[in-house]
PAVO-481741 format. One line per field, with one value per residue (C-alpha): x, y, z; residue number from 0; residue in one letter. Coordinates in pm, whole numbers, padded with zeros to 5 digits. Example, Ala and Ser with C-alpha at 12.3 -4.5 7.8 and 13.67 -1.06 7.14 Angstrom:
BEGIN
X 01230/01367
Y -00450/-00106
Z 00780/00714
k 0/1
r a/s
//
This chain:
BEGIN
X 00109/00105/-00129/-00505/-00581/-00381/-00573/-00904/-00817/-00729/-01057/-01252/-01073/-01136/-01507/-01503/-01293/-01531/-01831/-01660/-01607/-01942/-02071/-01742/-01670/-01441/-01158/-00924/-00907/-00979/-01169/-01033/-01272/-01367/-01251/-01616/-01681/-01494/-01745/-01591/-01867/-01775/-01411/-01435/-01197/-00929/-00957/-00683/-00427/-00554/-00444/-00523/-00254/-00301/-00068/00104/00342/00656/00541/00245/00110/-00107/-00457/-00590/-00406/-00549/-00493/-00290/-00066/-00004/00059/00327/00523/00435/00280/-00007/00085/-00183/-00027/00314/00492/00454/00826/00925/00892/01154/01532/01681/01818/01467/01263/01289/01194/00893/00776/00811/00593/00314/00361/00296/-00002/-00301/-00106/-00049/-00250/-00097/-00107/00207/00305/00600/00768/00982/01169/01108/01322/01291/01562/01612/01694/01363/01282/00960/00852/00572/00379/00217/-00035/-00094/-00407/-00516/-00830/-00997/-01112/-01395/-01314/-00943/-00690/-00348/-00468/-00548/-00403/-00558/-00331/-00293/00018/00029/00302/00365/00308/00213/00473/00400/00627/00455/00254/00444/00793/00771/00920/01171/01231/01168/01382/01239/01318/01114/00856/00590/00378/00027/-00236/-00521/-00742/-00508/-00626/-00550/-00409/-00535/-00790/-00863/-00886/-01158/-01499/-01667/-01634/-01454/-01656/-01519/-01438/-01205/-01004/-00685/-00439/-00101/00146/00454/00590/00802/00690/00941/00757/00891/01210/01199/01506/01721/01998/02033/01930/02075/01842/02001/01762/01701/01725/01406/01283/01241/00884/00770/00536/00698/00856/00764/00904/00934/01168/01465/01705/01713/01989/01915/01552/01382/01108/00819/00612/00252/00225/00007/-00084
Y 00144/00521/00687/00714/00631/00309/00214/00301/00088/-00206/-00171/-00160/-00469/-00650/-00580/-00740/-01028/-01092/-01085/-01322/-01579/-01561/-01873/-02055/-02392/-02443/-02613/-02328/-02200/-01832/-01691/-01355/-01079/-01070/-00785/-00708/-00663/-00332/-00051/00291/00474/00296/00411/00728/00926/00658/00614/00864/00658/00312/00073/-00275/-00506/-00787/-01084/-01152/-01419/-01262/-00955/-00774/-00475/-00182/-00246/00067/00347/00645/01002/01104/00801/00875/01241/01150/00967/01216/00968/00731/00400/00188/-00116/-00035/-00303/-00254/-00296/-00023/00251/00084/00114/-00175/-00357/-00378/-00463/-00841/-00819/-00596/-00823/-01135/-00997/-00927/-01256/-01447/-01237/-01460/-01785/-01760/-01606/-01265/-00903/-00699/-00345/-00200/00106/00290/00614/00780/01045/01305/01387/01716/01539/01569/01265/01139/00825/00614/00320/00069/-00188/-00496/-00713/-01015/-01034/-01309/-01257/-01477/-01722/-01741/-01647/-01489/-01299/-00955/-00746/-00430/-00178/00173/00391/00704/00952/01029/01398/01608/01883/02151/01998/01656/01606/01883/01731/01360/01084/00887/00585/00435/00217/-00047/00029/-00245/-00515/-00602/-00917/-00868/-01126/-00917/-01223/-01365/-01357/-01023/-00877/-00519/-00606/-00252/-00101/-00293/-00125/-00466/-00810/-01079/-01401/-01650/-01909/-01659/-01587/-01789/-01840/-01681/-01957/-01739/-01881/-01648/-01612/-01672/-01655/-01887/-01767/-01440/-01464/-01716/-01468/-01343/-01537/-01315/-01357/-01116/-00943/-00579/-00306/-00148/00145/00493/00590/00257/00168/-00168/-00265/-00631/-00975/-01120/-00847/-00949/-00817/-00958/-00785/-00411/-00472/-00479/-00746/-00753/-01071/-00989/-00753/-00465/-00143
Z 00687/00726/00476/00535/00170/00197/00510/00344/00041/00264/00452/00126/-00008/00320/00293/-00054/00076/00364/00132/-00114/00160/00336/00165/00112/00269/00569/00377/00463/00107/00059/-00233/-00342/-00451/-00819/-01039/-01106/-00732/-00731/-00761/-00847/-00662/-00339/-00351/-00559/-00338/-00389/-00766/-00853/-00660/-00755/-01027/-01157/-01292/-01540/-01524/-01857/-01978/-01834/-01642/-01489/-01680/-01577/-01707/-01535/-01354/-01165/-01274/-00967/-01007/-01376/-01297/-01044/-01313/-01585/-01828/-01890/-01724/-01889/-02063/-01912/-01711/-01336/-01270/-01521/-01261/-01039/-01063/-01267/-00962/-00809/-01118/-01083/-00716/-00786/-01066/-00850/-00573/-00819/-01005/-00682/-00575/-00507/-00499/-00125/00156/00199/00083/00019/00118/-00074/00077/-00175/-00228/-00564/-00733/-01006/-01260/-01073/-00746/-00562/-00348/-00191/-00007/-00154/-00020/-00254/-00133/-00352/-00310/-00517/-00727/-00924/-01281/-01405/-01127/-01208/-00939/-01001/-01309/-01159/-00877/-00739/-00574/-00446/-00453/-00240/-00143/00222/00139/-00163/-00216/-00473/-00735/-00727/-01046/-01222/-01214/-01300/-01091/-01298/-01074/-00733/-00510/-00274/00089/00255/00184/00437/00420/00561/00662/00805/00861/01124/01484/01652/01328/01273/01543/01655/01309/01127/01103/01088/01239/01042/01000/01251/00985/00815/01129/01153/01433/01362/01282/01295/00971/00761/00400/00123/-00212/-00484/-00653/-00463/-00243/-00429/-00495/-00138/00170/00442/00740/00990/01228/01139/01404/01532/01326/01463/01539/01679/01391/01322/01652/01656/01591/01242/01113/00902/00641/00288/00097/00105/00202/00541/00545/00794/00829/00921/01215/01322/01153
k 0/1/2/3/4/5/6/7/8/9/10/11/12/13/14/15/16/17/18/19/20/21/22/23/24/25/26/27/28/29/30/31/32/33/34/35/36/37/38/39/40/41/42/43/44/45/46/47/48/49/50/51/52/53/54/55/56/57/58/59/60/61/62/63/64/65/66/67/68/69/70/71/72/73/74/75/76/77/78/79/80/81/82/83/84/85/86/87/88/89/90/91/92/93/94/95/96/97/98/99/100/101/102/103/104/105/106/107/108/109/110/111/112/113/114/115/116/117/118/119/120/121/122/123/124/125/126/127/128/129/130/131/132/133/134/135/136/137/138/139/140/141/142/143/144/145/146/147/148/149/150/151/152/153/154/155/156/157/158/159/160/161/162/163/164/165/166/167/168/169/170/171/172/173/174/175/176/177/178/179/180/181/182/183/184/185/186/187/188/189/190/191/192/193/194/195/196/197/198/199/200/201/202/203/204/205/206/207/208/209/210/211/212/213/214/215/216/217/218/219/220/221/222/223/224/225/226/227/228/229/230/231/232/233/234/235/236/237/238/239/240
r m/r/h/n/n/t/k/a/m/l/s/y/w/m/e/l/f/s/s/s/n/q/d/s/d/t/s/g/q/f/r/w/p/e/r/s/d/i/q/p/a/a/c/r/h/l/l/g/d/m/f/i/l/q/e/g/d/n/a/s/n/y/r/l/a/g/t/r/l/c/a/m/f/g/r/e/l/k/r/e/t/f/s/n/t/f/v/p/i/d/r/k/l/a/n/n/w/v/a/n/m/g/r/d/d/y/l/v/l/l/c/t/q/a/h/t/a/q/g/h/a/i/n/l/e/t/l/l/m/p/l/m/h/n/g/v/a/n/s/r/t/v/g/i/c/v/p/e/s/r/p/g/w/l/g/m/i/p/l/v/s/q/r/i/k/s/v/r/v/i/r/p/w/e/k/n/s/f/k/a/n/w/p/f/e/m/p/e/k/l/v/r/e/h/g/g/v/a/v/t/p/p/a/l/f/k/e/n/r/n/q/a/i/a/p/e/l/d/g/g/d/f/q/e/t/g/i/r/k/v/g/h/l/t/v/f/d/g/g/r/d
//
């Protein structure tokens, strides 16, 4: 996770998550934040990059999309299918990650490379976090999508597609996970020991089950265990910021 806005969005969601579970029982079941818990005034500087998805019968659609996000793709994204901005080969994968959001105990970070029709390219990172809506899980997802930089052409020349480069599974409530980065203490009952179990969401990797270990990445951000290749993707299970 590289961008400050992504980190800020994760911290804000974690505050909501912690508050949602203050009075929960100790059965091990998490309660995700409610859609109504999100207060625009509390994350005003992030709103332009944020979005909320609504789960439909066959796909997840943008219910809300920030102005900077819409400007990057040169159109209003509201009511559009989330996977439409991805290249055709990645649309099923993108849709599956969102479809499973909230069913299991993880968040998802998608790292992509987006292109314009003129050949410009830029790296994006998209963080997906589950919400509840009127007590129902797996019906809303809140996310943020930010570019690694903002060149002068961004927002003037629309992005036409993005390709998934890697998918990272995140469980920030696990013991020692993101330990040094939280501005608050997690309630002890929410902290879990890391089990080291790789996540394979339902129907996600049926077509390609290559489990070869990926090489370490330059820069040292993700040099840890739990790295594997799945087709053309690099998948990171949990890990540090």
